[in-house]
C-alpha positions in Angstrom: -9.8 25.7 8.4 -6.4 24.3 9.3 -4.2 23.3 6.4 -3.2 19.7 5.7 0.5 19.1 6.3 2.9 18.2 3.5 5.8 17.6 5.8 7.3 14.7 7.9 8.5 17.2 10.6 6.5 17.2 13.8 7.9 20.6 14.7 6.7 22.0 11.4 3.2 20.7 12.0 3.1 22.6 15.3 4.9 25.7 14.1 2.6 26.2 11.0 -0.6 25.0 12.7 -1.2 22.1 10.3 -3.7 19.4 11.1 -2.2 16.8 13.4 -4.1 13.7 14.3 -3.0 13.1 17.8 -1.2 9.7 17.9 0.7 10.3 21.1 -1.3 7.8 23.1 -0.3 5.1 20.6 3.3 6.4 20.7 3.2 6.3 24.5 2.3 2.6 24.3 5.1 2.1 21.8 7.6 3.7 24.1 6.9 1.1 26.9 9.1 -1.3 25.0 12.7 -0.1 24.9 13.8 -1.5 21.5 11.1 -1.9 18.9 10.5 -2.6 15.2 7.4 -1.6 13.3 6.6 -2.4 9.7 4.2 -0.5 7.5 3.7 -0.1 3.8 5.1 3.1 2.1 3.3 6.4 2.5 1.8 5.3 5.8 3.3 8.0 8.1 6.3 6.0 9.5 8.7 8.9 9.1 6.3 11.4 10.9 5.9 8.8 13.7 9.7 8.6 14.1 10.1 12.3 14.0 7.4 12.7 16.6 9.2 10.3 18.9 12.5 12.1 18.2 11.0 15.5 19.1 9.6 14.1 22.3 12.9 12.7 23.4 14.9 15.8 22.3 12.7 18.5 23.7 10.2 16.9 26.1 6.6 17.9 26.0 7.2 21.6 25.9 6.5 23.4 23.7 5.6 21.1 20.9 3.1 18.7 22.7 0.7 21.1 24.3 -2.8 19.9 23.8 -1.9 16.3 23.0 -2.8 13.2 25.0 0.8 12.7 26.1 1.4 16.2 27.5 0.4 15.4 31.1 1.7 11.8 31.0 5.3 12.1 29.9 7.8 12.7 32.7 11.1 11.4 31.2 14.2 13.6 30.7 15.6 14.6 27.3 18.2 12.6 25.3 20.4 13.1 22.2 18.8 11.5 19.2 20.8 9.6 16.6 18.8 9.4 13.4 19.4 7.2 10.3 17.1 7.5 7.3 18.3 4.8 5.0 15.9 6.0 2.2 18.3 9.0 1.8 21.3 6.8 1.7 22.9 5.4 -1.5 22.4 1.8 -2.6 26.1 1.5 -3.4 27.8 -0.5 -0.7 31.0 1.4 -0.2 29.3 4.8 -0.4 26.7 3.6 2.1 29.4 2.8 4.6 31.0 6.2 4.2 27.7 8.0 4.7 26.9 5.9 7.8 30.3 6.8 9.3 29.8 10.5 8.6 26.4 10.4 10.2 27.9 8.9 13.4 30.9 11.3 13.4 28.6 14.3 13.1 26.5 13.1 16.0 29.6 12.5 18.1 30.8 16.0 17.3 27.7 17.5 18.7 28.2 15.6 21.9 31.9 16.6 22.0 33.2 13.0 21.9 34.3 12.9 18.2 38.0 12.6 19.3 37.2 9.3 21.1 36.1 7.6 17.8 39.4 6.4 16.5 38.3 4.2 13.5 37.9 5.8 10.1 37.2 2.7 8.1 34.9 0.2 9.6 31.3 1.2 10.3 31.1 -1.5 13.0 34.2 -0.1 14.7 32.9 3.5 14.5 29.7 2.5 16.1 31.5 0.4 18.7 33.7 3.4 19.6 30.6 5.7 19.8 29.0 3.4 22.4 32.2 3.0 24.4 32.5 6.8 24.5 28.9 7.3 25.5 29.3 4.8 28.3 32.5 6.4 29.5 30.7 9.7 29.8 27.5 8.4 31.2 25.5 9.6 28.1 22.3 7.8 27.1 20.9 8.3 23.6 17.9 7.4 21.4 18.4 5.8 18.1 15.8 6.0 15.3 16.3 4.0 12.1 13.9 4.7 9.2 13.4 2.2 6.4 16.2 -0.2 7.7 15.6 -2.5 4.7 15.9 0.1 1.9 19.3 -1.1 0.7 18.2 -4.8 0.8 15.1 -4.2 -1.3 17.1 -2.1 -3.8 19.6 -5.0 -4.3 17.3 -8.0 -4.1 18.1 -8.9 -7.7 21.9 -8.5 -7.1 22.6 -11.4 -4.6 26.2 -10.6 -4.1 25.5 -6.9 -3.1 22.5 -8.0 -1.1 24.6 -10.3 0.9 27.2 -7.6 1.6 24.4 -5.3 2.9 22.8 -8.1 4.9 26.1 -8.9 6.7 26.8 -5.2 7.3 23.4 -4.6 8.8 23.6 -7.8 10.9 26.9 -6.7 12.3 25.7 -3.1 13.0 22.7 -4.4 15.0 25.0 -6.9 16.7 26.9 -3.9 18.1 23.7 -2.2 19.3 22.4 -5.3 21.0 22.0 -4.8 24.7 24.2 -1.7 24.9 23.3 0.2 28.1 23.8 3.6 26.5 20.7 3.1 24.3 17.6 4.5 26.2 15.3 3.7 23.3 15.6 2.3 19.8 13.0 2.2 17.1 13.4 0.8 13.6 10.9 1.0 10.7 10.7 -0.7 7.4 8.5 -2.6 4.9 9.9 -6.1 5.5 10.7 -8.2 8.6 13.7 -10.4 7.7 15.3 -13.1 9.8 18.4 -13.2 7.7 19.4 -9.8 9.1 19.4 -11.4 12.6 17.6 -8.5 14.2 14.5 -10.6 14.8 16.4 -13.8 15.7 16.2 -15.4 19.1 18.5 -13.6 21.5 18.1 -10.1 20.0 16.3 -7.5 22.1 14.4 -5.8 19.4 10.6 -6.6 19.7 8.4 -6.6 16.6 5.3 -4.6 17.3 4.0 -4.5 13.7 0.7 -6.2 14.7 0.6 -5.3 18.4 -2.9 -4.0 19.1 -2.0 -1.1 21.4 0.0 0.5 18.6 -2.0 -0.8 15.6 -3.2 2.7 14.6 0.0 4.5 15.3 0.3 5.1 11.6 -2.8 5.4 9.5 -6.1 7.2 10.3 -9.2 5.7 12.0 -12.7 6.7 10.9 -13.2 8.4 14.2 -10.0 10.4 13.8 -11.0 11.6 10.3 -14.4 12.7 11.5 -12.9 14.6 14.4 -9.9 16.3 12.8 -11.2 16.7 9.2 -14.7 17.9 10.0 -14.4 21.2 8.1 -13.1 19.3 5.0 -15.9 16.7 5.3 -18.5 19.5 5.4 -16.9 21.2 2.4 -16.8 18.0 0.4 -20.5 17.2 1.1 -21.4 20.8 0.3 -19.7 20.7 -3.1 -21.0 17.3 -3.9 -24.6 18.1 -3.0 -24.7 21.7 -4.0 -25.8 22.9 -0.6 -24.4 25.4 2.0 -22.0 23.9 4.5 -24.2 24.8 7.4 -26.9 22.6 6.0 -24.8 19.4 5.9 -26.4 16.6 8.0 -24.9 13.8 10.0 -26.3 11.3 7.5 -24.5 13.1 4.6 -21.2 13.1 6.6 -21.6 9.4 7.3 -22.3 8.7 3.6 -19.1 10.5 2.6 -17.1 8.6 5.2 -18.6 5.4 3.9 -17.4 6.2 0.4 -14.0 7.2 1.7 -13.9 3.9 3.5 -14.6 1.9 0.4 -11.8 3.7 -1.4 -9.0 4.1 1.2 -9.8 2.1 4.4 -9.5 -1.6 5.3 -5.8 -1.9 6.4 -5.4 -4.0 9.5 -2.3 -4.1 11.7 -4.0 -5.6 14.7 -3.2 -9.3 15.5 -6.7 -9.7 16.9 -8.2 -8.3 13.7 -10.3 -5.6 15.4 -8.9 -2.2 14.5 -8.6 -0.9 10.9 -7.1 2.2 9.4 -7.2 4.4 6.3 -4.2 5.2 4.1 -2.9 8.6 5.4 -1.5 9.6 2.0 -4.8 8.9 0.2 -7.0 10.7 2.7 -4.8 13.8 2.8 -4.6 13.8 -1.0 -8.4 13.5 -1.4 -9.1 16.4 0.9 -6.3 18.5 -0.6 -7.9 18.0 -4.1 -11.3 19.0 -2.7 -9.8 22.3 -1.7 -7.8 22.9 -4.8 -10.4 21.8 -7.4 -13.6 22.6 -5.5 -15.1 19.2 -6.4 -15.2 15.7 -5.1 -13.1 13.2 -7.0 -11.9 9.9 -5.5 -8.5 9.6 -7.1 -5.9 6.8 -7.1 -3.4 8.8 -5.0 -1.4 5.9 -3.6 -0.6 4.4 -7.0 0.0 7.7 -8.7 2.7 8.5 -6.1 4.7 5.4 -6.8 2.2 2.7 -6.0 4.6 0.0 -7.1 7.0 0.0 -4.1 10.6 -0.7 -5.1 10.6 -4.0 -3.1 7.8 -5.3 -5.2 9.0 -3.8 -8.5 12.4 -5.5 -8.0 10.8 -8.7 -7.0 8.7 -8.8 -10.2 11.7 -8.5 -12.4 12.7 -12.0 -11.5 9.6 -13.6 -10.1 6.0 -14.4 -11.1 3.1 -14.1 -8.8 0.0 -16.3 -8.5 -2.3 -13.8 -10.2 -5.5 -15.9 -10.3 -6.1 -15.4 -6.6 -5.9 -11.6 -6.9 -8.1 -11.0 -10.0 -11.1 -10.0 -8.0 -11.6 -7.2 -5.4 -13.4 -9.4 -2.8 -11.2 -12.5 -3.1 -9.5 -13.9 0.0 -6.0 -15.3 -0.1 -4.7 -17.9 2.4 -1.2 -17.9 3.8 0.6 -20.0 6.4 1.0 -18.1 9.6 4.5 -19.4 9.9 5.5 -17.9 6.5 3.7 -14.7 7.4 5.4 -14.1 10.8 8.8 -15.5 10.0 10.0 -14.5 6.5 13.6 -15.4 6.2 15.0 -13.5 3.3 13.8 -11.1 0.5 15.3 -13.6 -1.9 13.0 -16.4 -0.8 10.0 -14.6 0.7 6.5 -15.9 0.2 4.9 -13.7 -2.5 1.7 -13.3 -0.5 3.7 -12.0 2.5 5.6 -9.6 0.3 2.3 -8.3 -1.2 1.0 -7.8 2.3 4.1 -6.0 3.5 4.1 -3.7 0.5 0.5 -2.7 1.0 -1.4 -4.7 -1.7 -2.9 -7.1 0.8 -3.8 -6.9 4.5 -4.8 -9.4 7.1 -8.5 -10.5 7.1 -8.4 -12.8 10.1 -6.6 -12.9 13.5 -3.0 -13.8 13.7 -3.5 -15.7 16.9 -5.6 -18.8 17.6 -5.8 -22.4 16.6 -5.7 -21.9 12.8 -2.5 -22.6 10.8 -3.3 -20.0 8.2 -4.0 -16.3 8.1 -6.5 -14.9 5.6 -5.4 -11.9 3.5 -7.4 -9.6 1.3 -7.1 -6.5 -0.9 -7.8 -3.6 1.5 -9.9 -1.3 -0.6 -10.9 -0.2 -4.1 -7.9 2.1 -4.6 -5.5 -0.7 -3.9 -7.4 -3.1 -6.1 -7.1 -0.7 -9.0 -3.3 -0.3 -8.2 -3.0 -4.1 -8.1 -4.9 -4.4 -11.4 -2.4 -2.0 -13.0 0.4 -4.0 -11.5 -1.0 -7.3 -12.8 -1.8 -5.8 -16.2 1.8 -4.7 -16.6 2.9 -8.2 -15.9 0.3 -10.2 -17.9 -0.2 -7.9 -20.9 3.4 -6.6 -21.2 3.6 -7.6 -24.9 0.5 -5.5 -25.8 2.0 -2.2 -27.1 -0.9 -0.2 -28.5 -1.1 3.3 -27.2 -3.8 4.0 -24.7 -5.5 6.7 -26.8 -5.8 4.4 -29.9 -7.2 1.6 -27.8 -9.7 4.0 -26.1 -10.9 5.1 -29.6 -11.6 1.5 -30.5 -13.9 1.2 -27.5 -15.5 4.6 -27.6 -16.1 4.7 -31.4 -15.3 1.3 -33.0 -17.6 -1.3 -34.5 -18.3 -4.7 -32.9 -15.8 -6.4 -35.3 -13.1 -3.8 -34.4 -13.7 -4.3 -30.7 -13.6 -8.1 -30.8 -10.5 -8.1 -33.0 -8.7 -5.8 -30.5 -9.8 -8.0 -27.6 -8.4 -11.0 -29.3 -5.1 -9.3 -29.9 -5.0 -8.5 -26.1 -5.7 -12.0 -25.0 -3.3 -13.4 -27.5 -0.4 -11.7 -25.6 -1.2 -13.7 -22.4 1.1 -16.6 -21.6 -1.4 -19.5 -21.3 1.0 -21.6 -19.3 1.4 -18.9 -16.6 -2.0 -17.3 -16.8 -4.6 -19.7 -18.3 -8.1 -18.4 -19.1 -9.9 -21.4 -17.6 -13.5 -20.2 -16.9 -15.9 -17.3 -17.2 -14.8 -15.6 -14.0 -11.1 -15.6 -15.0 -12.1 -14.3 -18.5 -13.9 -11.4 -16.8 -11.1 -10.9 -14.4 -8.3 -10.5 -17.0 -10.4 -8.2 -19.1 -11.3 -6.1 -16.1 -7.7 -5.7 -15.0 -6.5 -4.9 -18.5 -9.1 -2.2 -18.8 -8.1 -0.7 -15.5 -4.4 -0.9 -16.5 -5.4 0.9 -19.8 -7.1 3.6 -17.6 -10.5 3.0 -19.1 -13.7 4.0 -17.3 -14.6 0.5 -16.4 -17.1 -1.0 -14.0 -18.0 -4.6 -13.2 -21.1 -6.4 -11.9 -23.1 -3.2 -12.6 -26.5 -3.7 -11.0 -29.9 -2.7 -12.4 -33.4 -3.7 -11.5 -33.3 -7.0 -13.4 -29.7 -8.2 -13.0 -26.0 -7.4 -13.2 -23.9 -6.7 -16.3 -20.5 -8.2 -16.3 -18.6 -5.2 -17.6 -19.7 -1.6 -18.4 -17.6 1.1 -19.9 -18.8 4.7 -19.8 -17.6 7.1 -22.5 -19.0 10.6 -23.1 -21.0 9.6 -26.2 -21.4 5.9 -25.6 -22.0 3.2 -23.0 -20.5 -0.2 -23.7 -21.9 -3.3 -22.1 -20.2 -6.7 -22.2 -21.9 -9.9 -21.2 -19.2 -12.6 -21.0 -19.4 -16.4 -21.4 -16.8 -19.2 -21.5 -17.0 -22.4 -23.5 -14.7 -25.4 -23.1 -15.2 -26.6 -26.7 -16.4 -25.4 -30.1 -19.6 -27.3 -29.6 -20.5 -25.2 -26.5 -20.0 -21.8 -28.1 -23.3 -21.3 -29.8 -25.2 -22.3 -26.7 -23.3 -19.9 -24.5 -23.8 -17.1 -27.0 -27.6 -17.6 -27.0 -27.5 -17.5 -23.2 -25.6 -14.2 -23.2 -27.9 -12.6 -25.8 -31.0 -13.7 -23.8 -29.5 -12.2 -20.6 -28.9 -8.8 -22.2 -32.3 -8.6 -23.7 -34.4 -9.8 -20.7 -32.4 -7.9 -18.1 -32.1 -4.7 -20.1 -28.4 -4.2 -19.3 -27.2 -0.6 -19.9 -30.6 0.9 -19.8 -29.9 3.2 -16.9 -29.5 7.0 -16.3 -28.0 9.0 -17.7 -29.3 8.0 -21.1 -26.8 7.7 -23.9 -26.1 5.6 -26.9 -25.7 2.0 -25.6 -23.7 -0.7 -27.4 -24.4 -4.2 -26.0 -22.1 -7.1 -26.8 -22.4 -10.8 -26.0 -18.9 -12.3 -26.1 -17.9 -16.0 -25.8 -14.3 -17.0 -25.1 -13.6 -20.4 -26.7 -11.2 -22.2 -24.2 -10.3 -25.1 -26.5 -6.5 -25.4 -26.5 -6.5 -25.1 -30.3 -8.5 -21.9 -30.2 -8.3 -19.7 -27.0 -10.0 -16.6 -28.3 -13.4 -15.0 -28.7 -15.0 -16.9 -31.5 -18.7 -16.1 -31.0 -20.1 -12.6 -30.5 -23.2 -10.6 -31.2 -24.3 -7.0 -30.9 -27.7 -6.9 -29.2 -30.0 -4.1 -30.3 
């Protein structure tokens, strides 16, 4: 069984014999365009993609690309590769400029043209001198820029510093524009910003972020997982079912892939909305845990590894988001195609576009056609849980009770204790920003709070007679909530009777495994003078 890589170096993948999902056909398609930009969320394999491209240009197909799709197709010569990884650069403006100059000087020294770079102050002049020297010597190079927008996202709440970086980057890319010494240029990032000028009319960098031929250049397809991770799939099914690996069937493999898809698939970077991909980080982490723990657990790997990207974290410090559209896993969100394709600045970007670019939403309709809007959605369950935690931090930030104490209320508390605590929670919500206006929103806010508090919560739990709104599973107790909403005091009693009747007739919570079951009917009174749970009952 080949090991799963924990490196962004393509040469290390080959040298140590790690699993490599062959993306060279997609890379070949990418290289047909001489200057490209590609946007993907964090932890999606952008850095490995760039390193693979760099290795191909530096060394050719031998020895690293034997056995890959591109081996017999690539005939170009080799080139020096100038690499910039802005994630490794400082967010301080002056230090950033010094680091950039040192990077260029070091590259020039390797080409024996360092003496021809006369400037030691201006990054633009240093880069200009480099290109002049390259052209004088007839040297062509490849430039790879990883996370070009890192300094912009880090300073989006500091407009003055943001503006300095914006102008610096605009000027740098202005020097690169059309220079004949550049054989190929590729930029990656999270955001596509017109105010940097890279994507303005007249620039020669083409945005391939939603170009179908490269839509799976980062991320795994279902077919790729089945092919390259077959040993891990067999092991996972074997452990889950308690059978020998050689007895695993195709149907069982498909069932595991279906579950993986629900958790980690659903991202689409194809403008025709045809091809979808899994999160690479999450799939690799899942199978690594299968090996390490010898059990099958569908964890929240993307969120645990910093699932609040810095661009979104910084945005939320000074902005609110329209939360009501994102309370539910299967909700669709509409966004203007113009806003989606042409964000001007991080400072003014449409929040839905930012949520999409940072990985919390993905497209759910084509980007081409007669429609004026694109439909966005939450890609999968893992991302929904990450989004719920993000929203919970924003909405319930004033609720300070430690998670363990709150858990004890649910796992061991009385009806009165639970209702009292729930009212404390809902009392922390700003009703101007996040109004509880109907039963669905009541359920949505309670659900995201419970996810944010890391409770074992499930919604719309089906049984033979119906679906319970919310179910919590603790070792010694199952907790069932049937939720109702009343606009006025006069409606509350009626809604309570409806909830009680539903619990009784539909036998909510009476499922395997059997355990002590506490069933609560809860009515949220939405009267502006009340706004809390006023009617409740434990159903025995």
